[in-house]
C-alpha positions as CSV (number, residue, x, y, z in Angstrom):
1,X,105.2,52.0,63.3
2,X,101.6,51.4,64.4
3,X,102.3,51.9,68.1
4,X,101.7,55.4,69.3
5,X,104.0,56.2,72.2
6,X,103.8,59.1,74.7
7,X,105.9,61.9,73.2
8,X,107.6,62.6,76.5
9,X,109.6,60.9,79.3
10,X,108.5,60.7,82.9
11,X,110.8,62.7,85.2
12,X,108.8,62.9,88.4
13,X,106.1,60.6,89.8
14,X,103.6,60.6,92.6
15,X,102.1,57.4,94.2
16,X,98.6,56.1,93.5
17,X,96.8,54.2,96.3
18,X,94.4,51.3,96.0
19,X,91.3,51.2,98.2
20,X,89.1,48.3,99.1
21,X,85.5,47.9,98.0
22,X,84.3,48.4,101.6
23,X,86.3,51.6,101.9
24,X,84.9,52.9,98.6
25,X,81.4,52.2,99.7
26,X,82.0,54.2,102.9
27,X,83.5,57.1,101.0
28,X,80.5,57.2,98.7
29,X,78.1,57.3,101.5
30,X,80.0,60.0,103.4
31,X,80.2,62.1,100.2
32,X,76.4,61.8,99.5
33,X,77.2,59.8,96.4
34,X,78.8,62.9,94.8
35,X,82.3,62.2,93.5
36,X,83.3,65.8,93.7
37,X,83.1,65.4,97.5
38,X,85.5,62.4,97.7
39,X,89.0,63.2,98.8
40,X,91.6,62.8,96.0
41,X,93.7,60.5,98.1
42,X,90.8,57.9,97.8
43,X,90.8,58.0,94.0
44,X,92.9,55.6,92.0
45,X,92.4,56.9,88.4
46,X,91.0,60.5,88.3
47,X,89.1,61.3,85.1
48,X,86.8,63.8,86.7
49,X,88.2,66.6,84.6
50,X,91.1,67.6,82.3
51,X,91.0,71.1,83.9
52,X,94.1,72.0,85.9
53,X,95.1,68.4,86.2
54,X,97.9,68.3,83.5
55,X,101.5,67.5,84.1
56,X,103.7,70.5,83.4
57,X,106.9,70.2,81.4
58,X,110.5,70.9,82.3
59,X,110.2,74.1,80.4
60,X,107.2,75.2,82.3
61,X,108.8,74.4,85.6
62,X,111.9,76.4,84.5
63,X,109.6,79.3,83.5
64,X,108.1,79.2,87.0
65,X,111.5,80.2,88.4
66,X,111.5,83.3,86.2
67,X,108.2,84.4,87.6
68,X,108.1,88.1,88.3
69,X,105.9,88.7,91.3
70,X,105.7,92.5,91.0
71,X,102.2,93.7,91.7
72,X,102.0,96.0,88.7
73,X,103.8,95.7,85.3
74,X,105.2,92.2,85.9
75,X,107.6,91.0,83.3
76,X,105.7,87.6,83.4
77,X,102.6,89.4,82.2
78,X,104.4,90.9,79.2
79,X,105.9,87.5,78.3
80,X,102.4,86.0,78.4
81,X,100.9,88.9,76.4
82,X,103.4,88.5,73.6
83,X,102.5,84.8,73.2
84,X,98.7,85.5,73.5
85,X,98.9,88.4,71.0
86,X,100.7,86.4,68.4
87,X,98.3,83.5,68.8
88,X,94.9,85.3,68.9
89,X,95.6,88.6,67.2
90,X,93.1,90.2,69.5
91,X,93.9,93.7,70.7
92,X,93.3,93.3,74.4
93,X,94.1,90.6,76.9
94,X,93.7,90.3,80.7
95,X,94.6,87.3,82.8
96,X,92.1,85.8,85.2
97,X,92.5,83.1,87.9
98,X,90.6,80.6,85.7
99,X,88.2,80.4,82.8
100,X,85.0,80.9,84.8
101,X,86.3,84.2,86.1
102,X,86.7,85.3,82.5
103,X,83.1,84.2,81.8
104,X,81.8,86.0,84.9
105,X,83.5,89.3,83.9
106,X,82.5,89.0,80.2
107,X,78.8,88.2,80.9
108,X,78.5,90.8,83.7
109,X,79.8,93.5,81.3
110,X,77.8,92.4,78.2
111,X,74.6,90.8,79.4
112,X,71.4,92.1,81.1
113,X,68.1,90.6,82.2
114,X,66.1,89.5,79.1
115,X,69.1,89.0,76.9
116,X,69.8,85.8,75.0
117,X,73.2,84.2,74.5
118,X,73.3,81.4,71.9
119,X,76.0,78.8,71.7
120,X,76.7,75.5,70.0
121,X,76.4,74.1,73.5
122,X,77.1,76.0,76.8
123,X,79.1,74.2,79.4
124,X,78.1,74.2,83.0
125,X,80.0,77.3,84.3
126,X,79.2,79.2,81.0
127,X,75.5,78.6,81.3
128,X,75.5,79.5,85.0
129,X,77.4,82.7,84.5
130,X,75.0,83.7,81.7
131,X,71.9,82.9,83.7
132,X,73.2,84.6,86.8
133,X,73.0,88.0,84.9
134,X,69.3,87.3,84.1
135,X,70.0,86.4,80.5
136,X,69.1,83.1,78.8
137,X,71.6,80.6,77.6
138,X,70.4,78.9,74.4
139,X,72.0,75.9,72.9
140,X,72.0,75.5,69.1
141,X,73.8,72.3,68.2
142,X,73.4,70.8,64.7
143,X,70.5,68.4,64.5
144,X,72.8,65.4,63.9
145,X,74.3,66.0,67.4
146,X,71.2,64.7,69.0
147,X,72.1,61.2,67.9
148,X,75.1,60.1,70.0
149,X,75.8,57.3,67.6
150,X,76.0,59.4,64.4
151,X,79.6,59.7,63.1
152,X,80.3,63.2,61.7
153,X,83.7,64.8,61.3
154,X,82.5,68.1,63.0
155,X,79.6,67.1,65.3
156,X,80.3,70.1,67.5
157,X,79.1,72.7,64.9
158,X,76.5,75.3,65.6
159,X,73.2,75.1,63.6
160,X,73.6,78.3,61.5
161,X,70.0,78.3,60.3
162,X,68.8,78.0,63.9
163,X,71.0,81.0,64.8
164,X,69.4,83.0,62.0
165,X,66.0,82.0,63.2
166,X,66.8,82.9,66.8
167,X,68.0,86.4,65.8
168,X,64.9,86.9,63.7
169,X,62.7,85.9,66.6
170,X,64.5,87.7,69.4
171,X,66.0,90.7,67.6
172,X,69.8,91.3,67.4
173,X,69.5,94.0,70.1
174,X,68.7,91.2,72.6
175,X,71.7,89.1,71.7
176,X,74.9,90.8,73.1
177,X,77.2,88.1,71.8
178,X,77.3,84.6,70.3
179,X,79.5,82.1,72.0
180,X,81.1,79.2,70.1
181,X,82.8,76.5,72.2
182,X,85.8,74.8,70.6
183,X,85.8,71.9,71.1
184,X,82.1,71.4,72.1
185,X,82.5,70.0,75.6
186,X,78.9,69.3,76.6
187,X,78.3,67.9,73.1
188,X,80.8,65.1,73.6
189,X,84.1,66.9,73.0
190,X,83.3,67.2,69.4
191,X,85.2,69.7,67.1
192,X,83.9,72.7,65.2
193,X,84.9,73.1,61.6
194,X,86.6,76.2,60.2
195,X,83.7,76.5,57.7
196,X,81.2,76.6,60.6
197,X,83.2,79.3,62.4
198,X,83.2,81.3,59.2
199,X,79.5,80.8,58.7
200,X,78.6,81.8,62.3
201,X,80.9,84.8,61.9
202,X,79.2,85.9,58.7
203,X,75.8,85.8,60.5
204,X,77.1,87.7,63.5
205,X,78.8,90.3,61.3
206,X,75.6,90.9,59.2
207,X,73.6,91.6,62.4
208,X,76.3,93.5,64.3
209,X,76.7,90.8,67.0
210,X,80.1,90.0,68.5
211,X,81.4,86.4,68.1
212,X,83.3,85.0,71.1
213,X,85.1,81.7,71.3
214,X,85.2,79.6,74.4
215,X,88.7,78.6,73.5
216,X,89.5,76.1,76.3
217,X,90.5,73.4,73.8
218,X,91.4,75.5,70.8
219,X,94.5,73.4,70.0
220,X,92.7,70.1,70.0
221,X,90.0,71.7,67.7
222,X,92.8,73.0,65.4
223,X,94.2,69.4,65.1
224,X,90.8,68.0,64.2
225,X,90.5,70.7,61.5
226,X,93.9,69.7,60.1
227,X,93.0,66.0,60.1
228,X,89.4,66.2,58.8
229,X,88.7,69.5,56.9
230,X,89.7,69.8,53.3
231,X,92.3,72.4,52.6
232,X,94.1,72.4,56.0
233,X,96.1,69.2,55.8
234,X,99.4,71.0,55.3
235,X,98.7,73.8,57.8
236,X,100.4,73.9,61.1
237,X,98.2,73.7,64.2
238,X,99.3,77.2,65.1
239,X,98.3,78.7,61.8
240,X,94.9,77.0,62.0
241,X,94.4,78.3,65.5
242,X,95.4,81.8,64.4
243,X,92.8,81.7,61.7
244,X,90.2,80.5,64.2
245,X,90.9,83.4,66.5
246,X,91.0,85.9,63.5
247,X,87.3,85.2,63.0
248,X,86.4,86.1,66.6
249,X,85.8,89.4,68.3
250,X,87.0,88.0,71.6
251,X,87.5,84.9,73.6
252,X,87.4,83.4,77.1
253,X,90.1,80.8,77.8
254,X,90.8,78.4,80.7
255,X,94.6,77.9,80.7
256,X,93.9,74.8,82.8
257,X,93.1,72.9,79.6
258,X,95.0,73.6,76.4
259,X,97.9,75.4,78.2
260,X,98.9,72.6,80.6
261,X,98.7,75.0,83.5
262,X,97.3,74.1,86.9
263,X,95.6,77.5,87.3
264,X,94.8,80.5,85.1
265,X,92.7,81.9,82.3
266,X,92.5,84.7,79.8
267,X,89.8,87.2,78.6
268,X,90.5,88.8,75.2
269,X,88.6,91.4,73.2
270,X,88.8,93.7,70.2
271,X,86.4,96.2,71.7
272,X,88.1,99.1,73.5
273,X,85.0,100.1,75.5
274,X,84.2,96.5,76.6
275,X,87.8,96.0,77.5
276,X,87.8,99.0,79.8
277,X,84.7,97.8,81.6
278,X,86.2,94.4,81.9
279,X,89.4,95.8,83.3
280,X,87.5,97.9,85.9
281,X,85.6,94.8,87.1
282,X,88.8,92.7,87.0
283,X,90.5,95.2,89.4
284,X,87.5,95.0,91.7
285,X,87.3,91.3,92.0
286,X,90.5,89.6,90.6
287,X,93.4,91.9,90.9
288,X,95.5,94.4,89.0
289,X,95.3,93.9,85.2
290,X,98.9,92.6,84.9
291,X,98.3,89.7,87.3
292,X,94.6,89.1,87.3
293,X,94.5,87.0,90.4
294,X,97.5,84.9,89.4
295,X,101.1,84.7,90.6
296,X,103.7,85.8,88.1
297,X,105.1,82.3,88.0
298,X,101.7,81.0,86.8
299,X,101.6,83.6,84.0
300,X,105.0,82.3,82.8
301,X,103.9,78.7,82.9
302,X,100.8,79.6,80.8
303,X,103.0,81.4,78.2
304,X,105.2,78.3,77.7
305,X,102.1,76.0,77.7
306,X,100.4,78.0,74.9
307,X,103.4,77.2,72.7
308,X,103.9,73.6,73.7
309,X,100.2,72.7,73.2
310,X,100.6,73.4,69.4
311,X,103.3,70.7,68.9
312,X,102.0,68.4,66.2
313,X,103.6,65.3,67.9
314,X,101.8,66.0,71.1
315,X,98.4,66.7,69.4
316,X,98.7,63.5,67.3
317,X,99.4,61.5,70.4
318,X,96.6,63.2,72.4
319,X,93.8,62.6,69.9
320,X,94.9,59.0,69.1
321,X,95.3,58.1,72.7
322,X,91.8,59.4,73.6
323,X,90.4,57.5,70.7
324,X,92.2,54.3,72.0
325,X,90.0,54.4,75.1
326,X,86.8,55.1,73.1
327,X,87.3,52.4,70.6
328,X,88.2,49.7,73.1
329,X,85.1,50.3,75.2
330,X,82.8,50.8,72.2
331,X,84.1,47.6,70.6
332,X,83.2,45.9,73.9
333,X,79.6,47.0,73.7
334,X,79.6,50.2,75.6
335,X,77.7,53.0,73.8
336,X,79.9,56.2,73.5
337,X,79.3,59.5,71.8
338,X,80.6,58.8,68.3
339,X,83.2,59.6,67.1
340,X,85.6,59.8,70.1
341,X,86.3,63.4,71.1
342,X,89.6,65.2,71.8
343,X,89.9,65.5,75.6
344,X,87.4,62.9,76.8
345,X,85.3,59.9,76.0
346,X,81.6,60.2,76.8
347,X,79.5,57.2,77.6
348,X,75.8,57.4,76.6
349,X,74.4,56.5,80.0
350,X,70.8,56.7,78.8
351,X,71.5,54.1,76.1
352,X,73.6,51.9,78.4
353,X,71.1,52.0,81.3
354,X,67.7,52.3,79.6
355,X,66.0,51.1,82.8
356,X,67.0,54.4,84.6
357,X,64.9,57.4,83.6
358,X,66.5,60.9,83.4
359,X,65.0,62.1,86.6
360,X,67.0,59.3,88.4
361,X,70.3,60.5,86.8
362,X,71.6,57.5,84.9
363,X,75.0,59.2,84.3
364,X,75.5,59.8,88.0
365,X,74.4,56.2,88.8
366,X,77.0,55.0,86.3
367,X,79.7,57.3,87.8
368,X,79.0,56.0,91.3
369,X,79.2,52.4,90.1
370,X,82.5,52.9,88.3
371,X,84.0,54.3,91.4
372,X,82.5,51.6,93.6
373,X,83.9,48.9,91.3
374,X,87.4,50.2,90.4
375,X,88.2,53.5,92.2
376,X,87.8,55.5,89.0
377,X,86.4,59.0,89.2
378,X,84.4,60.5,86.3
379,X,81.7,63.1,86.0
380,X,78.0,63.1,84.9
381,X,77.0,65.4,82.1
382,X,73.2,65.2,82.0
383,X,70.2,66.0,84.1
384,X,72.1,66.4,87.4
385,X,74.5,68.9,85.8
386,X,72.0,70.8,83.5
387,X,68.5,69.9,85.0
388,X,65.9,70.6,82.3
389,X,68.5,71.9,79.8
390,X,70.2,68.5,79.5
391,X,70.3,67.2,75.9
392,X,71.8,63.9,76.8
393,X,72.6,61.7,79.8
394,X,76.3,61.2,79.6
395,X,79.2,60.1,81.7
396,X,82.4,61.9,80.8
397,X,85.9,60.3,81.2
398,X,88.2,63.3,80.9
399,X,91.8,62.5,80.4
400,X,94.4,64.8,82.1
401,X,97.2,65.8,79.7
402,X,100.6,64.0,80.1
403,X,99.5,62.2,83.3
404,X,98.4,58.6,82.6
405,X,100.1,55.9,80.5
406,X,98.5,53.3,78.3
407,X,98.5,50.8,81.1
408,X,96.4,53.2,83.2
409,X,93.9,53.5,80.3
410,X,93.9,49.7,79.8
411,X,92.8,49.4,83.5
412,X,90.0,51.9,82.8
413,X,88.9,49.9,79.8
414,X,88.8,46.7,81.8
415,X,86.8,48.3,84.6
416,X,84.2,49.8,82.3
417,X,83.7,46.5,80.5
418,X,83.2,44.8,83.9
419,X,80.7,47.4,85.0
420,X,78.9,47.0,81.6
421,X,78.6,43.3,82.2
422,X,76.5,43.9,85.4
423,X,74.7,47.1,84.2
424,X,71.2,45.7,84.7
425,X,71.8,45.7,88.5
426,X,72.6,49.5,88.6
427,X,69.9,51.6,90.1
428,X,69.1,55.3,89.9
429,X,69.8,58.2,92.3
430,X,67.7,60.9,93.9
431,X,68.8,64.4,95.2
432,X,68.8,64.9,98.9
433,X,70.0,68.5,98.9
434,X,71.4,70.9,96.3
435,X,72.2,74.6,95.7
436,X,70.4,76.6,93.1
437,X,73.4,77.0,90.7
438,X,75.9,74.4,89.6
439,X,74.3,71.9,91.8
440,X,76.4,68.9,90.6
441,X,79.5,70.3,92.4
442,X,78.0,70.0,95.9
443,X,74.7,68.2,95.8
444,X,74.1,65.2,98.1
445,X,72.3,62.2,96.6
446,X,71.2,58.7,97.7
447,X,70.6,55.5,95.8
448,X,67.0,54.4,95.1
């Protein structure tokens, strides 16, 4: 059969509400043209993020009822730890309330002013947490990733030669860790090959530098490896994921992505000394190490989600359905980051809106217009989010897991193609006010 159906049945629903163009114009003005500031009830299709927006399964809801809310030594923690230990093989694991909490603890423990943390591409919270310690976040994507139209199987890879050059220039002592993001979110949701992980690990091991995975979308990355990398076609997604983790010395993980959970994260390490420091900081700011700022029921939901995410039927559907959105708008003349990624489709706003320069935020201008036209919320990944560190001007359409059906996506396709037809009339934006870190979350803008 050619038709790919959702590998689940819908058991519970919530209503969506249409708004009028006049209402959406008012909501935009009140929000300072920042879609983060618009109330969710005024959004028709929400593609702002795939983080914490998944629909949980019947097994996850059942697991929530087993949640042990003991302050210390919760059974929910040990159920999660058994699953995480089998998956990652890393010796130590602590839960956190979400991925950025794991990042904050990791970089606070490992980084100091003047350090350098290389990555294939840091995402927004990762970069902010590195730079908050006084260290520098350096992106080392492969050269081909600069061309959004280039079609490579593993466009999220790190430039290994550039990593070697950075270590030679800065000295290994100034690089407390290397971070590899799988999949590469800021780079268009592109996967990282097992060969690239192995090559980066070899460089790190030679210089005595720990390798950490930002493993938010590890399962989607594992599926791409199975589909595209020679030698892995008969491997299960779980076995591939286990090999990925075996090459790492630690990882951060947002359970709000590839664990279907609405909240939660993990911080894992093989280093006893680092783990003890992380635990001390966790107790100070998150909670006791067996709950880490989460309710026991959330720990149980994550444990189930970590197993469900590796189901081949689900991963096949997930990647194919994301590609469905990408191919339909690309075939209609909308430039996307090629090839389609795993969790999102990225529109190349600079290419679509060449009349809007980077300092007028073409990605944000496109996001505003898409909401104004059809009530769809998306997110800019470009100069508003990353300022001078932006490598592209993108609009991300992140697809929540197990939430929207094909008819919802068809509506999104139709809306984007209609916006594309009037793209010459779209104008840029300017910032009215913004905080020093992660400004895209709360900045206020106005149209030019």
